[in-house]
Backbone as XML, in Angstrom:
<?xml version="1.0"?>
<chain id="A" units="angstrom">
  <residue number="1" name="UNK">
    <atom name="N" x="7.975" y="1.706" z="3.710"/>
    <atom name="CA" x="8.478" y="2.924" z="4.297"/>
    <atom name="C" x="7.439" y="4.016" z="4.168"/>
  </residue>
  <residue number="2" name="UNK">
    <atom name="N" x="7.577" y="5.013" z="4.968"/>
    <atom name="CA" x="6.670" y="6.150" z="4.907"/>
    <atom name="C" x="7.079" y="7.058" z="3.746"/>
  </residue>
  <residue number="3" name="UNK">
    <atom name="N" x="6.127" y="7.847" z="3.263"/>
    <atom name="CA" x="6.402" y="8.744" z="2.143"/>
    <atom name="C" x="7.512" y="9.744" z="2.489"/>
  </residue>
  <residue number="4" name="UNK">
    <atom name="N" x="7.540" y="10.221" z="3.738"/>
    <atom name="CA" x="8.582" y="11.187" z="4.110"/>
    <atom name="C" x="9.967" y="10.554" z="4.030"/>
  </residue>
  <residue number="5" name="UNK">
    <atom name="N" x="10.063" y="9.259" z="4.315"/>
    <atom name="CA" x="11.348" y="8.576" z="4.229"/>
    <atom name="C" x="11.789" y="8.448" z="2.768"/>
  </residue>
  <residue number="6" name="UNK">
    <atom name="N" x="10.857" y="8.095" z="1.908"/>
    <atom name="CA" x="11.171" y="7.970" z="0.485"/>
    <atom name="C" x="11.549" y="9.338" z="-0.092"/>
  </residue>
  <residue number="7" name="UNK">
    <atom name="N" x="10.872" y="10.373" z="0.353"/>
    <atom name="CA" x="11.183" y="11.731" z="-0.094"/>
    <atom name="C" x="12.619" y="12.105" z="0.280"/>
  </residue>
  <residue number="8" name="UNK">
    <atom name="N" x="13.034" y="11.721" z="1.476"/>
    <atom name="CA" x="14.412" y="12.005" z="1.898"/>
    <atom name="C" x="15.417" y="11.260" z="1.019"/>
  </residue>
  <residue number="9" name="UNK">
    <atom name="N" x="15.096" y="10.022" z="0.661"/>
    <atom name="CA" x="15.988" y="9.267" z="-0.224"/>
    <atom name="C" x="16.117" y="9.947" z="-1.581"/>
  </residue>
  <residue number="10" name="UNK">
    <atom name="N" x="15.007" y="10.433" z="-2.108"/>
    <atom name="CA" x="15.045" y="11.143" z="-3.389"/>
    <atom name="C" x="15.907" y="12.403" z="-3.286"/>
  </residue>
  <residue number="11" name="UNK">
    <atom name="N" x="15.796" y="13.120" z="-2.178"/>
    <atom name="CA" x="16.588" y="14.332" z="-1.973"/>
    <atom name="C" x="18.083" y="14.004" z="-1.880"/>
  </residue>
  <residue number="12" name="UNK">
    <atom name="N" x="18.418" y="12.918" z="-1.215"/>
    <atom name="CA" x="19.826" y="12.498" z="-1.113"/>
    <atom name="C" x="20.371" y="12.160" z="-2.492"/>
  </residue>
  <residue number="13" name="UNK">
    <atom name="N" x="19.563" y="11.477" z="-3.302"/>
    <atom name="CA" x="20.002" y="11.149" z="-4.661"/>
    <atom name="C" x="20.274" y="12.424" z="-5.453"/>
  </residue>
  <residue number="14" name="UNK">
    <atom name="N" x="19.376" y="13.388" z="-5.347"/>
    <atom name="CA" x="19.554" y="14.654" z="-6.062"/>
    <atom name="C" x="20.803" y="15.386" z="-5.575"/>
  </residue>
  <residue number="15" name="UNK">
    <atom name="N" x="20.985" y="15.435" z="-4.269"/>
    <atom name="CA" x="22.115" y="16.156" z="-3.681"/>
    <atom name="C" x="23.453" y="15.574" z="-4.143"/>
  </residue>
  <residue number="16" name="UNK">
    <atom name="N" x="23.517" y="14.258" z="-4.281"/>
    <atom name="CA" x="24.779" y="13.608" z="-4.641"/>
    <atom name="C" x="24.899" y="13.319" z="-6.132"/>
  </residue>
  <residue number="17" name="UNK">
    <atom name="N" x="23.894" y="13.720" z="-6.906"/>
    <atom name="CA" x="23.942" y="13.486" z="-8.345"/>
    <atom name="C" x="23.814" y="12.020" z="-8.707"/>
  </residue>
  <residue number="18" name="UNK">
    <atom name="N" x="23.229" y="11.243" z="-7.820"/>
    <atom name="CA" x="23.058" y="9.812" z="-8.065"/>
    <atom name="C" x="21.890" y="9.566" z="-9.017"/>
  </residue>
  <residue number="19" name="UNK">
    <atom name="N" x="21.884" y="8.394" z="-9.610"/>
    <atom name="CA" x="20.744" y="8.002" z="-10.436"/>
    <atom name="C" x="19.510" y="7.933" z="-9.545"/>
  </residue>
  <residue number="20" name="UNK">
    <atom name="N" x="18.403" y="8.454" z="-10.051"/>
    <atom name="CA" x="17.163" y="8.472" z="-9.260"/>
    <atom name="C" x="16.421" y="7.157" z="-9.388"/>
  </residue>
  <residue number="21" name="UNK">
    <atom name="N" x="15.641" y="6.856" z="-8.353"/>
    <atom name="CA" x="14.749" y="5.709" z="-8.442"/>
    <atom name="C" x="13.788" y="5.945" z="-9.602"/>
  </residue>
  <residue number="22" name="UNK">
    <atom name="N" x="13.498" y="4.898" z="-10.345"/>
    <atom name="CA" x="12.520" y="5.030" z="-11.414"/>
    <atom name="C" x="11.233" y="4.275" z="-11.086"/>
  </residue>
  <residue number="23" name="UNK">
    <atom name="N" x="11.312" y="3.381" z="-10.090"/>
    <atom name="CA" x="10.102" y="2.670" z="-9.680"/>
    <atom name="C" x="10.267" y="2.198" z="-8.240"/>
  </residue>
  <residue number="24" name="UNK">
    <atom name="N" x="9.141" y="1.895" z="-7.627"/>
    <atom name="CA" x="9.145" y="1.305" z="-6.291"/>
    <atom name="C" x="8.022" y="0.279" z="-6.226"/>
  </residue>
  <residue number="25" name="UNK">
    <atom name="N" x="8.226" y="-0.745" z="-5.430"/>
    <atom name="CA" x="7.189" y="-1.748" z="-5.208"/>
    <atom name="C" x="6.626" y="-1.486" z="-3.825"/>
  </residue>
  <residue number="26" name="UNK">
    <atom name="N" x="5.443" y="-0.913" z="-3.800"/>
    <atom name="CA" x="4.835" y="-0.529" z="-2.529"/>
    <atom name="C" x="3.798" y="-1.552" z="-2.086"/>
  </residue>
  <residue number="27" name="UNK">
    <atom name="N" x="3.614" y="-1.635" z="-0.784"/>
    <atom name="CA" x="2.630" y="-2.558" z="-0.221"/>
    <atom name="C" x="1.257" y="-1.908" z="-0.331"/>
  </residue>
  <residue number="28" name="UNK">
    <atom name="N" x="0.608" y="-2.204" z="-1.431"/>
    <atom name="CA" x="-0.680" y="-1.584" z="-1.735"/>
    <atom name="C" x="-1.733" y="-2.675" z="-1.759"/>
  </residue>
  <residue number="29" name="UNK">
    <atom name="N" x="-2.689" y="-2.612" z="-0.850"/>
    <atom name="CA" x="-3.775" y="-3.579" z="-0.873"/>
    <atom name="C" x="-5.094" y="-2.840" z="-0.974"/>
  </residue>
  <residue number="30" name="UNK">
    <atom name="N" x="-5.984" y="-3.361" z="-1.761"/>
    <atom name="CA" x="-7.263" y="-2.717" z="-2.021"/>
    <atom name="C" x="-8.175" y="-2.694" z="-0.807"/>
  </residue>
  <residue number="31" name="UNK">
    <atom name="N" x="-7.805" y="-3.383" z="0.252"/>
    <atom name="CA" x="-8.629" y="-3.377" z="1.461"/>
    <atom name="C" x="-8.469" y="-2.047" z="2.189"/>
  </residue>
  <residue number="32" name="UNK">
    <atom name="N" x="-7.256" y="-1.587" z="2.367"/>
    <atom name="CA" x="-7.047" y="-0.352" z="3.126"/>
    <atom name="C" x="-6.609" y="0.824" z="2.258"/>
  </residue>
  <residue number="33" name="UNK">
    <atom name="N" x="-5.892" y="0.583" z="1.181"/>
    <atom name="CA" x="-5.504" y="1.610" z="0.216"/>
    <atom name="C" x="-4.735" y="2.776" z="0.841"/>
  </residue>
  <residue number="34" name="UNK">
    <atom name="N" x="-3.991" y="2.512" z="1.884"/>
    <atom name="CA" x="-3.242" y="3.545" z="2.593"/>
    <atom name="C" x="-2.248" y="4.278" z="1.692"/>
  </residue>
  <residue number="35" name="UNK">
    <atom name="N" x="-1.683" y="3.584" z="0.718"/>
    <atom name="CA" x="-0.675" y="4.198" z="-0.149"/>
    <atom name="C" x="-1.227" y="5.374" z="-0.950"/>
  </residue>
  <residue number="36" name="UNK">
    <atom name="N" x="-2.541" y="5.431" z="-1.125"/>
    <atom name="CA" x="-3.142" y="6.514" z="-1.906"/>
    <atom name="C" x="-3.058" y="7.863" z="-1.195"/>
  </residue>
  <residue number="37" name="UNK">
    <atom name="N" x="-2.846" y="7.838" z="0.096"/>
    <atom name="CA" x="-2.840" y="9.076" z="0.870"/>
    <atom name="C" x="-1.585" y="9.912" z="0.605"/>
  </residue>
  <residue number="38" name="UNK">
    <atom name="N" x="-0.404" y="9.322" z="0.702"/>
    <atom name="CA" x="0.829" y="10.097" z="0.564"/>
    <atom name="C" x="1.815" y="9.518" z="-0.439"/>
  </residue>
  <residue number="39" name="UNK">
    <atom name="N" x="2.026" y="8.192" z="-0.408"/>
    <atom name="CA" x="3.088" y="7.614" z="-1.234"/>
    <atom name="C" x="2.803" y="7.740" z="-2.720"/>
  </residue>
  <residue number="40" name="UNK">
    <atom name="N" x="1.610" y="7.392" z="-3.159"/>
    <atom name="CA" x="1.326" y="7.456" z="-4.590"/>
    <atom name="C" x="1.374" y="8.890" z="-5.120"/>
  </residue>
  <residue number="41" name="UNK">
    <atom name="N" x="0.822" y="9.881" z="-4.420"/>
    <atom name="CA" x="0.994" y="11.256" z="-4.910"/>
    <atom name="C" x="2.467" y="11.692" z="-4.964"/>
  </residue>
  <residue number="42" name="UNK">
    <atom name="N" x="3.260" y="11.275" z="-3.978"/>
    <atom name="CA" x="4.685" y="11.590" z="-3.997"/>
    <atom name="C" x="5.340" y="10.986" z="-5.225"/>
  </residue>
  <residue number="43" name="UNK">
    <atom name="N" x="5.041" y="9.735" z="-5.504"/>
    <atom name="CA" x="5.648" y="9.064" z="-6.653"/>
    <atom name="C" x="5.242" y="9.726" z="-7.969"/>
  </residue>
  <residue number="44" name="UNK">
    <atom name="N" x="3.979" y="10.124" z="-8.083"/>
    <atom name="CA" x="3.543" y="10.827" z="-9.291"/>
    <atom name="C" x="4.328" y="12.126" z="-9.441"/>
  </residue>
  <residue number="45" name="UNK">
    <atom name="N" x="4.435" y="12.885" z="-8.365"/>
    <atom name="CA" x="5.138" y="14.157" z="-8.401"/>
    <atom name="C" x="6.617" y="13.985" z="-8.732"/>
  </residue>
  <residue number="46" name="UNK">
    <atom name="N" x="7.230" y="12.919" z="-8.230"/>
    <atom name="CA" x="8.662" y="12.687" z="-8.427"/>
    <atom name="C" x="8.965" y="11.918" z="-9.711"/>
  </residue>
  <residue number="47" name="UNK">
    <atom name="N" x="7.928" y="11.483" z="-10.425"/>
    <atom name="CA" x="8.156" y="10.727" z="-11.653"/>
    <atom name="C" x="8.623" y="9.305" z="-11.405"/>
  </residue>
  <residue number="48" name="UNK">
    <atom name="N" x="8.205" y="8.733" z="-10.292"/>
    <atom name="CA" x="8.585" y="7.364" z="-9.933"/>
    <atom name="C" x="7.381" y="6.453" z="-10.152"/>
  </residue>
  <residue number="49" name="UNK">
    <atom name="N" x="7.552" y="5.431" z="-10.979"/>
    <atom name="CA" x="6.464" y="4.476" z="-11.213"/>
    <atom name="C" x="6.321" y="3.550" z="-10.021"/>
  </residue>
  <residue number="50" name="UNK">
    <atom name="N" x="5.152" y="2.954" z="-9.871"/>
    <atom name="CA" x="4.925" y="2.021" z="-8.768"/>
    <atom name="C" x="4.426" y="0.684" z="-9.296"/>
  </residue>
  <residue number="51" name="UNK">
    <atom name="N" x="4.799" y="-0.353" z="-8.586"/>
    <atom name="CA" x="4.317" y="-1.700" z="-8.854"/>
    <atom name="C" x="3.698" y="-2.192" z="-7.563"/>
  </residue>
  <residue number="52" name="UNK">
    <atom name="N" x="2.381" y="-2.376" z="-7.532"/>
    <atom name="CA" x="1.753" y="-2.793" z="-6.274"/>
    <atom name="C" x="2.174" y="-4.195" z="-5.864"/>
  </residue>
  <residue number="53" name="UNK">
    <atom name="N" x="2.413" y="-4.352" z="-4.580"/>
    <atom name="CA" x="2.701" y="-5.657" z="-4.015"/>
    <atom name="C" x="1.491" y="-6.077" z="-3.200"/>
  </residue>
  <residue number="54" name="UNK">
    <atom name="N" x="0.941" y="-7.211" z="-3.528"/>
    <atom name="CA" x="-0.175" y="-7.814" z="-2.803"/>
    <atom name="C" x="-1.469" y="-6.993" z="-2.850"/>
  </residue>
  <residue number="55" name="UNK">
    <atom name="N" x="-1.906" y="-6.562" z="-4.028"/>
    <atom name="CA" x="-3.124" y="-5.758" z="-4.093"/>
    <atom name="C" x="-4.380" y="-6.499" z="-3.639"/>
  </residue>
  <residue number="56" name="UNK">
    <atom name="N" x="-4.369" y="-7.815" z="-3.709"/>
    <atom name="CA" x="-5.528" y="-8.588" z="-3.266"/>
    <atom name="C" x="-5.339" y="-9.144" z="-1.859"/>
  </residue>
  <residue number="57" name="UNK">
    <atom name="N" x="-4.371" y="-8.593" z="-1.125"/>
    <atom name="CA" x="-4.117" y="-8.950" z="0.272"/>
    <atom name="C" x="-3.980" y="-10.458" z="0.454"/>
  </residue>
  <residue number="58" name="UNK">
    <atom name="N" x="-3.115" y="-11.023" z="-0.344"/>
    <atom name="CA" x="-2.830" y="-12.467" z="-0.285"/>
    <atom name="C" x="-4.079" y="-13.313" z="-0.396"/>
  </residue>
  <residue number="59" name="UNK">
    <atom name="N" x="-5.013" y="-12.888" z="-1.244"/>
    <atom name="CA" x="-6.214" y="-13.665" z="-1.503"/>
    <atom name="C" x="-7.412" y="-13.277" z="-0.664"/>
  </residue>
  <residue number="60" name="UNK">
    <atom name="N" x="-7.244" y="-12.365" z="0.293"/>
    <atom name="CA" x="-8.353" y="-11.960" z="1.145"/>
    <atom name="C" x="-9.538" y="-11.477" z="0.319"/>
  </residue>
  <residue number="61" name="UNK">
    <atom name="N" x="-9.266" y="-10.805" z="-0.791"/>
    <atom name="CA" x="-10.339" y="-10.253" z="-1.614"/>
    <atom name="C" x="-10.800" y="-11.195" z="-2.725"/>
  </residue>
  <residue number="62" name="UNK">
    <atom name="N" x="-10.320" y="-12.430" z="-2.717"/>
    <atom name="CA" x="-10.694" y="-13.363" z="-3.773"/>
    <atom name="C" x="-11.670" y="-14.434" z="-3.310"/>
  </residue>
  <residue number="63" name="UNK">
    <atom name="N" x="-12.105" y="-14.351" z="-2.080"/>
    <atom name="CA" x="-13.029" y="-15.359" z="-1.539"/>
    <atom name="C" x="-13.998" y="-14.668" z="-0.581"/>
  </residue>
  <residue number="64" name="UNK">
    <atom name="N" x="-15.055" y="-15.358" z="-0.197"/>
    <atom name="CA" x="-16.009" y="-14.742" z="0.738"/>
    <atom name="C" x="-15.325" y="-14.301" z="2.028"/>
  </residue>
  <residue number="65" name="UNK">
    <atom name="N" x="-15.737" y="-13.139" z="2.525"/>
    <atom name="CA" x="-15.120" y="-12.596" z="3.730"/>
    <atom name="C" x="-15.302" y="-13.558" z="4.900"/>
  </residue>
  <residue number="66" name="UNK">
    <atom name="N" x="-14.230" y="-13.775" z="5.636"/>
    <atom name="CA" x="-14.263" y="-14.664" z="6.786"/>
    <atom name="C" x="-13.889" y="-16.097" z="6.461"/>
  </residue>
  <residue number="67" name="UNK">
    <atom name="N" x="-13.706" y="-16.424" z="5.170"/>
    <atom name="CA" x="-13.304" y="-17.779" z="4.795"/>
    <atom name="C" x="-11.927" y="-18.083" z="5.359"/>
  </residue>
  <residue number="68" name="UNK">
    <atom name="N" x="-11.721" y="-19.316" z="5.730"/>
    <atom name="CA" x="-10.433" y="-19.753" z="6.265"/>
    <atom name="C" x="-9.838" y="-20.754" z="5.294"/>
  </residue>
  <residue number="69" name="UNK">
    <atom name="N" x="-8.575" y="-20.537" z="4.947"/>
    <atom name="CA" x="-7.868" y="-21.450" z="4.058"/>
    <atom name="C" x="-6.642" y="-21.993" z="4.789"/>
  </residue>
  <residue number="70" name="UNK">
    <atom name="N" x="-6.060" y="-23.052" z="4.234"/>
    <atom name="CA" x="-4.854" y="-23.619" z="4.830"/>
    <atom name="C" x="-3.736" y="-22.580" z="4.849"/>
  </residue>
  <residue number="71" name="UNK">
    <atom name="N" x="-3.627" y="-21.788" z="3.783"/>
    <atom name="CA" x="-2.571" y="-20.769" z="3.737"/>
    <atom name="C" x="-2.811" y="-19.710" z="4.805"/>
  </residue>
  <residue number="72" name="UNK">
    <atom name="N" x="-4.034" y="-19.303" z="4.983"/>
    <atom name="CA" x="-4.334" y="-18.290" z="5.994"/>
    <atom name="C" x="-3.920" y="-18.760" z="7.384"/>
  </residue>
  <residue number="73" name="UNK">
    <atom name="N" x="-4.135" y="-20.029" z="7.664"/>
    <atom name="CA" x="-3.775" y="-20.567" z="8.977"/>
    <atom name="C" x="-2.283" y="-20.791" z="9.128"/>
  </residue>
  <residue number="74" name="UNK">
    <atom name="N" x="-1.563" y="-20.975" z="7.999"/>
    <atom name="CA" x="-0.163" y="-21.369" z="8.044"/>
    <atom name="C" x="0.806" y="-20.281" z="7.597"/>
  </residue>
  <residue number="75" name="UNK">
    <atom name="N" x="0.313" y="-19.198" z="7.039"/>
    <atom name="CA" x="1.173" y="-18.187" z="6.425"/>
    <atom name="C" x="1.899" y="-17.358" z="7.478"/>
  </residue>
  <residue number="76" name="UNK">
    <atom name="N" x="3.210" y="-17.281" z="7.376"/>
    <atom name="CA" x="4.027" y="-16.526" z="8.318"/>
    <atom name="C" x="3.661" y="-15.047" z="8.328"/>
  </residue>
  <residue number="77" name="UNK">
    <atom name="N" x="3.399" y="-14.444" z="7.165"/>
    <atom name="CA" x="3.087" y="-13.018" z="7.123"/>
    <atom name="C" x="1.751" y="-12.723" z="7.791"/>
  </residue>
  <residue number="78" name="UNK">
    <atom name="N" x="0.805" y="-13.627" z="7.676"/>
    <atom name="CA" x="-0.467" y="-13.438" z="8.371"/>
    <atom name="C" x="-0.235" y="-13.533" z="9.872"/>
  </residue>
  <residue number="79" name="UNK">
    <atom name="N" x="0.577" y="-14.492" z="10.266"/>
    <atom name="CA" x="0.865" y="-14.675" z="11.688"/>
    <atom name="C" x="1.590" y="-13.457" z="12.264"/>
  </residue>
  <residue number="80" name="UNK">
    <atom name="N" x="2.398" y="-12.794" z="11.446"/>
    <atom name="CA" x="3.136" y="-11.612" z="11.902"/>
    <atom name="C" x="2.273" y="-10.356" z="11.933"/>
  </residue>
  <residue number="81" name="UNK">
    <atom name="N" x="1.019" y="-10.456" z="11.549"/>
    <atom name="CA" x="0.116" y="-9.312" z="11.628"/>
    <atom name="C" x="0.105" y="-8.426" z="10.402"/>
  </residue>
  <residue number="82" name="UNK">
    <atom name="N" x="0.762" y="-8.837" z="9.308"/>
    <atom name="CA" x="0.759" y="-8.026" z="8.099"/>
    <atom name="C" x="-0.652" y="-7.915" z="7.531"/>
  </residue>
  <residue number="83" name="UNK">
    <atom name="N" x="-1.383" y="-8.987" z="7.608"/>
    <atom name="CA" x="-2.774" y="-8.983" z="7.149"/>
    <atom name="C" x="-3.646" y="-9.332" z="8.337"/>
  </residue>
  <residue number="84" name="UNK">
    <atom name="N" x="-4.214" y="-8.336" z="8.937"/>
    <atom name="CA" x="-5.041" y="-8.562" z="10.110"/>
    <atom name="C" x="-6.506" y="-8.550" z="9.721"/>
  </residue>
  <residue number="85" name="UNK">
    <atom name="N" x="-7.319" y="-8.982" z="10.601"/>
    <atom name="CA" x="-8.761" y="-8.998" z="10.399"/>
    <atom name="C" x="-9.357" y="-7.826" z="11.177"/>
  </residue>
  <residue number="86" name="UNK">
    <atom name="N" x="-8.923" y="-6.643" z="10.849"/>
    <atom name="CA" x="-9.366" y="-5.457" z="11.580"/>
    <atom name="C" x="-10.742" y="-5.011" z="11.099"/>
  </residue>
  <residue number="87" name="UNK">
    <atom name="N" x="-11.516" y="-4.451" z="12.006"/>
    <atom name="CA" x="-12.817" y="-3.910" z="11.620"/>
    <atom name="C" x="-12.664" y="-2.880" z="10.515"/>
  </residue>
  <residue number="88" name="UNK">
    <atom name="N" x="-11.561" y="-2.133" z="10.536"/>
    <atom name="CA" x="-11.359" y="-1.099" z="9.527"/>
    <atom name="C" x="-11.212" y="-1.693" z="8.136"/>
  </residue>
  <residue number="89" name="UNK">
    <atom name="N" x="-10.821" y="-2.971" z="8.021"/>
    <atom name="CA" x="-10.711" y="-3.607" z="6.715"/>
    <atom name="C" x="-12.082" y="-3.907" z="6.117"/>
  </residue>
  <residue number="90" name="UNK">
    <atom name="N" x="-13.129" y="-3.871" z="6.917"/>
    <atom name="CA" x="-14.470" y="-4.174" z="6.418"/>
    <atom name="C" x="-15.322" y="-2.920" z="6.224"/>
  </residue>
  <residue number="91" name="UNK">
    <atom name="N" x="-14.914" y="-1.816" z="6.834"/>
    <atom name="CA" x="-15.693" y="-0.573" z="6.745"/>
    <atom name="C" x="-15.256" y="0.254" z="5.554"/>
  </residue>
  <residue number="92" name="UNK">
    <atom name="N" x="-16.195" y="0.891" z="4.934"/>
    <atom name="CA" x="-15.895" y="1.842" z="3.877"/>
    <atom name="C" x="-15.940" y="3.246" z="4.462"/>
  </residue>
  <residue number="93" name="UNK">
    <atom name="N" x="-15.069" y="4.126" z="4.003"/>
    <atom name="CA" x="-15.142" y="5.500" z="4.504"/>
    <atom name="C" x="-16.417" y="6.166" z="4.012"/>
  </residue>
  <residue number="94" name="UNK">
    <atom name="N" x="-16.883" y="7.182" z="4.698"/>
    <atom name="CA" x="-18.079" y="7.878" z="4.218"/>
    <atom name="C" x="-17.787" y="8.540" z="2.887"/>
  </residue>
  <residue number="95" name="UNK">
    <atom name="N" x="-18.789" y="8.654" z="2.034"/>
    <atom name="CA" x="-18.545" y="9.297" z="0.737"/>
    <atom name="C" x="-18.204" y="10.768" z="0.912"/>
  </residue>
  <residue number="96" name="UNK">
    <atom name="N" x="-17.414" y="11.284" z="-0.026"/>
    <atom name="CA" x="-17.063" y="12.704" z="-0.009"/>
    <atom name="C" x="-18.281" y="13.521" z="-0.444"/>
  </residue>
  <residue number="97" name="UNK">
    <atom name="N" x="-18.438" y="14.714" z="0.097"/>
    <atom name="CA" x="-19.526" y="15.578" z="-0.371"/>
    <atom name="C" x="-19.364" y="15.866" z="-1.858"/>
  </residue>
  <residue number="98" name="UNK">
    <atom name="N" x="-20.452" y="16.072" z="-2.571"/>
    <atom name="CA" x="-20.361" y="16.344" z="-4.020"/>
    <atom name="C" x="-19.434" y="17.523" z="-4.296"/>
  </residue>
  <residue number="99" name="UNK">
    <atom name="N" x="-18.618" y="17.359" z="-5.331"/>
    <atom name="CA" x="-17.716" y="18.430" z="-5.745"/>
    <atom name="C" x="-16.426" y="18.524" z="-4.981"/>
  </residue>
  <residue number="100" name="UNK">
    <atom name="N" x="-16.183" y="17.615" z="-4.006"/>
    <atom name="CA" x="-14.945" y="17.690" z="-3.229"/>
    <atom name="C" x="-13.988" y="16.554" z="-3.551"/>
  </residue>
  <residue number="101" name="UNK">
    <atom name="N" x="-14.434" y="15.548" z="-4.266"/>
    <atom name="CA" x="-13.570" y="14.402" z="-4.552"/>
    <atom name="C" x="-12.649" y="14.674" z="-5.708"/>
  </residue>
</chain>
């Protein structure tokens, strides 16, 4: 889910006096690290712990890039596009200017 959706859930819990989430399992993979942009800061601010799901992208980061395995060819989640071979997965962002990171 998007961070704004999780934020709304937290607000609903507060409004109704419900028990708050104490942790979430987010889809965090070291290839794209998208969760670092909004979800992880939200969780830190809200006091919600996180447990990364699939940080090694189902083995993508455990073997030479471009390697093909039986699981890669047969895995339903790969076939559904959850783990794509996008150019963006191979590019690193430009470094931040000194003093801005």
